[in-house]
C-alpha positions in Angstrom: -19.1 7.2 23.8 -17.5 3.8 24.2 -19.9 2.3 21.6 -19.0 5.0 19.1 -15.3 4.3 19.6 -16.0 0.6 19.0 -18.0 1.2 15.9 -15.2 3.5 14.5 -12.6 0.8 15.4 -14.6 -1.9 13.6 -15.0 0.4 10.6 -11.3 1.0 10.6 -10.6 -2.8 10.5 -12.9 -3.4 7.6 -11.4 -0.4 5.8 -7.9 -1.7 6.4 -8.7 -5.0 4.7 -10.5 -3.2 1.8 -7.8 -0.6 1.3 -4.7 -2.9 1.5 -6.1 -5.8 -0.6 -7.6 -3.5 -3.2 -4.4 -1.5 -3.5 -2.3 -4.6 -4.0 -4.6 -6.2 -6.5 -4.8 -2.9 -8.5 -1.1 -2.6 -8.5 -0.7 -6.1 -10.0 -3.3 -5.2 -12.7 -1.7 -1.9 -13.8 1.9 -3.2 -13.7 3.3 -3.6 -17.2 4.9 -6.9 -16.6 4.0 -8.3 -13.1 3.5 -12.1 -13.0 2.4 -14.0 -9.9 4.9 -16.9 -10.7 7.8 -14.6 -11.4 7.7 -11.8 -8.8 7.2 -10.8 -5.2 4.4 -8.4 -4.4 7.0 -6.0 -2.9 8.5 -5.6 -6.4 5.4 -3.5 -7.2 6.6 -0.9 -4.7 10.3 -1.2 -5.4 12.0 1.8 -7.0 13.7 0.9 -10.3 12.2 -2.6 -10.6 10.9 -3.5 -14.1 7.4 -4.4 -12.9 7.0 -1.1 -11.0 5.8 2.2 -12.2 5.0 5.5 -10.4 1.4 4.3 -10.1 2.2 0.8 -8.8 4.5 2.2 -6.2 1.9 4.7 -5.1 -0.8 2.0 -4.9 1.3 -0.6 -3.2 3.3 1.4 -0.7 0.4 3.8 0.1 -2.0 0.9 0.4 0.2 -0.8 3.0 0.8 2.4 4.9 -2.8 3.3 5.1 -3.9 -0.3 5.7 -1.5 -0.6 8.6 -2.7 2.7 10.1 -6.3 1.7 9.8 -5.4 -1.7 11.3 -4.0 0.0 14.3 -7.5 1.6 14.8 -9.0 -1.9 14.8 -6.7 -2.9 17.7 -8.9 -0.7 20.0 -11.9 -3.0 19.8 -9.7 -6.1 20.1 -8.2 -4.7 23.3 -11.5 -3.6 24.8 -13.0 -7.1 24.3 -9.8 -9.2 25.3 -10.8 -11.6 28.0 -7.5 -13.3 29.1 -3.7 -13.0 28.9 -3.5 -14.9 25.6 -5.9 -12.5 23.9 -3.9 -9.5 25.3 -0.8 -11.1 23.8 -2.8 -11.4 20.5 -3.6 -7.7 20.7 0.0 -6.7 21.2 1.2 -9.0 18.4 -1.5 -7.6 16.1 -0.3 -4.0 16.8 3.2 -5.1 15.9 2.0 -6.7 12.7 0.1 -3.6 11.7 3.2 -1.4 12.4 5.3 -3.8 10.3 2.8 -3.8 7.5 3.0 0.0 7.3 6.8 -0.2 7.5 6.9 -2.4 4.4 5.3 0.5 2.6 7.5 3.1 4.2 10.7 1.0 3.4 10.0 -0.5 0.0 11.9 -3.5 -1.4 15.5 -2.6 -2.1 15.9 -0.5 1.1 17.8 -1.7 4.2 14.8 -2.0 6.5 12.4 -3.7 4.1 13.4 -7.3 4.9 13.3 -6.8 8.7 9.8 -5.3 8.3 8.8 -8.2 6.1 9.9 -10.8 8.7 8.4 -8.9 11.6 5.0 -8.7 9.8 4.7 -12.4 9.1 6.1 -13.5 12.4 3.9 -11.2 14.5 0.9 -12.1 12.5 1.4 -15.7 13.5 1.8 -14.8 17.1 -1.4 -12.7 17.0 -3.4 -15.5 15.5 -2.1 -18.1 18.0 -2.7 -15.7 20.9 -6.3 -15.0 19.8 -6.9 -18.7 18.9 -5.8 -20.0 22.3 -7.4 -17.2 24.2 -10.7 -17.7 22.4 -10.5 -21.4 23.2 -10.0 -20.7 26.9 -12.9 -18.3 26.8 -15.2 -21.2 25.7 -15.5 -20.4 22.0 -14.2 -23.7 20.7 -15.0 -23.4 17.0 -13.8 -19.9 16.6 -10.7 -20.6 18.6 -9.8 -23.7 16.5 -10.5 -21.8 13.3 -8.1 -19.0 14.4 -5.4 -21.5 15.3 -6.0 -23.1 11.9 -5.3 -19.8 10.2 -2.0 -19.5 12.1 -1.2 -22.9 10.8 -2.1 -21.9 7.2 0.1 -18.8 7.6 3.1 -20.9 8.8 2.4 -23.8 6.5 2.3 -21.6 3.4 5.9 -20.5 4.2 7.1 -24.0 5.1 5.8 -25.3 1.8 7.3 -22.4 -0.1 10.7 -22.8 1.5 10.7 -26.6 0.9 10.8 -25.7 -2.8 13.9 -23.5 -2.7 15.2 -20.3 -1.2 12.8 -17.9 0.4 13.6 -15.0 -2.0 12.9 -16.6 -5.4 10.5 -16.0 -8.3 6.8 -16.4 -7.3 7.1 -15.1 -3.8 3.9 -13.2 -4.5 1.9 -16.4 -4.1 2.5 -17.2 -0.4 2.5 -13.5 0.3 -1.0 -13.1 -1.1 -2.2 -16.3 0.7 -1.2 -14.7 4.0 -2.8 -11.4 3.0 -6.1 -13.3 2.5 -5.6 -15.1 5.9 -5.2 -11.7 7.6 -8.0 -10.1 5.8 -10.4 -13.0 6.4 -9.6 -13.1 10.1 -10.1 -9.3 10.5 -13.4 -9.3 8.7 -14.8 -12.4 10.5 -13.6 -11.0 13.9 -15.2 -7.6 13.2 -18.6 -9.3 12.9 -18.5 -10.5 16.5 -18.4 -7.0 17.9 -21.2 -5.5 15.8 
């Protein structure tokens, strides 16, 4: 029974990546005027925004909600295989990041809770990657641990570079947002392979 739960958890993680990334990319493609250098990804789910339509809002917001829910399913296999306190911290932070990702879809741009959900998602993702990175190093997997820490650095670094160029909320926010989405997706997919 435990093996079946783990397989379902792995499938949930892979599905979370596929659903959320596909939904975001499709929303950018069907938007009448979305431009990577001019908008934030969240504009695609924002009621009343010029780049948003009923379809982009459905794709973007539903993709994040479903992706977050599936991501929570992936946390089961992460928890079962955690080997030390750092990895358990990573699991807890990952759960928070998935809840926050879903909350971004529940509370679209322009609503009061959107920005707190945005900050929580990116902050907790950093904590999750650092927790798993350090924990994996301590468990003796040097290359995987260092690679995971590097992903945390890329996550933080993309925002540092972005904010060095001006205010956080400015045209083109979609670029660092998507970089971090790829970081998360890449980590989830490569991590899922170790439990198969």
